[in-house]
C-alpha positions in Angstrom: 9.7 -35.1 -30.9 7.0 -37.4 -30.8 3.3 -36.0 -30.2 3.2 -38.3 -26.4 6.2 -36.6 -25.4 5.6 -33.2 -26.3 1.9 -33.8 -23.9 4.4 -35.5 -21.6 6.5 -32.3 -21.0 3.3 -30.0 -21.0 1.5 -32.2 -18.4 4.5 -32.3 -16.2 4.7 -28.2 -17.0 1.4 -27.7 -15.7 1.5 -29.9 -12.9 4.8 -28.3 -12.1 3.1 -24.6 -12.3 0.0 -25.7 -10.3 2.5 -26.8 -7.5 4.5 -23.4 -7.6 1.8 -21.3 -7.2 0.0 -23.4 -4.3 3.2 -22.9 -2.6 3.6 -18.9 -3.0 -0.4 -18.6 -2.3 0.3 -20.6 1.2 3.1 -18.0 2.2 1.4 -15.3 1.3 -2.1 -16.1 3.4 -0.2 -15.5 6.7 2.8 -13.7 7.0 5.2 -16.0 9.2 6.7 -14.0 12.2 9.6 -16.3 14.5 8.9 -17.1 17.7 8.4 -14.5 20.6 9.0 -14.6 24.4 5.5 -14.1 26.4 6.3 -14.8 29.9 5.3 -13.0 32.5 3.2 -11.0 30.5 -0.8 -12.1 31.2 -2.4 -15.0 33.0 -2.5 -18.3 31.3 -4.6 -19.7 29.5 -4.8 -16.2 27.8 -4.0 -13.9 24.8 -1.1 -11.8 24.4 -1.3 -9.1 21.2 1.0 -6.7 20.6 -0.2 -3.7 18.9 1.0 0.3 18.2 -0.6 3.2 18.6 0.3 4.2 15.0 -1.0 0.8 13.1 -4.6 0.4 11.7 -4.8 -3.0 11.3 -4.0 -3.4 15.2 -7.8 -2.2 15.7 -9.2 -4.9 13.7 -7.0 -7.5 14.8 -7.9 -6.3 18.5 -11.5 -6.6 17.4 -11.0 -10.5 16.5 -9.2 -10.7 20.4 -11.5 -9.3 22.4 -14.7 -11.2 20.8 -12.9 -14.4 23.0 -13.7 -15.4 26.2 -9.8 -15.7 27.2 -8.2 -13.0 29.2 -6.0 -10.3 26.7 -3.4 -8.8 27.8 -2.4 -5.8 25.0 1.0 -4.6 24.9 1.3 -1.2 22.8 4.8 -0.2 21.6 4.2 3.6 22.5 2.9 3.0 26.2 5.8 0.0 27.4 9.1 1.3 25.2 11.2 -1.8 24.4 9.0 -4.5 25.5 8.1 -5.4 21.9 12.0 -5.6 21.3 12.4 -7.6 24.5 10.0 -10.1 23.5 11.2 -10.7 20.4 8.1 -9.2 18.3 9.2 -7.4 14.8 6.4 -6.4 13.4 2.4 -5.9 14.5 -0.3 -7.1 15.0 1.1 -10.0 16.3 -1.3 -12.2 18.5 -0.2 -15.3 20.7 -2.4 -17.5 22.3 -0.9 -19.5 24.9 -2.1 -22.3 27.4 -2.5 -22.6 30.8 0.6 -24.9 30.6 2.5 -21.5 29.0 2.9 -23.3 25.5 2.1 -21.2 22.5 -1.4 -22.8 20.6 -1.2 -20.0 17.8 0.7 -17.4 16.9 -0.9 -15.0 14.4 1.0 -12.1 12.3 -1.4 -9.4 11.0 -5.5 -9.8 11.6 -6.0 -13.2 12.9 -8.0 -15.4 10.4 -11.1 -15.9 12.8 -11.2 -19.8 12.2 -7.5 -21.1 13.0 -8.3 -18.1 15.9 -10.6 -19.7 17.4 -9.3 -23.5 16.7 -6.0 -21.8 18.8 -8.5 -20.7 21.9 -10.0 -24.2 21.8 -6.9 -25.8 22.2 -6.1 -23.2 24.7 -8.9 -23.9 26.8 -8.4 -27.7 26.5 
């Protein structure tokens, strides 16, 4: 094998590894959650946050959510049995930002990243 061909294989391997690492990192940043049904769970525009009294990260998520100007509707699993399952919620905390027309402008599993959450709020308010 020529030296140039070996260098080409190495370059392709490095690029493939970088793409793979980038893909995995992007999936790890924000957990994915299927679409949930938040109809009838609060005023629009607004924010619906699904929580549990036994969830430690729910308190941090609530702090982020309550710092915003839109109305917030908290749905707590233990206080409203069956509501999370009916909405299709698989894990808490789950935060959904809803625009005036009822469309979701952002869904965040876990603690919402402040910048992305703020952008979803702005889309819902406009």
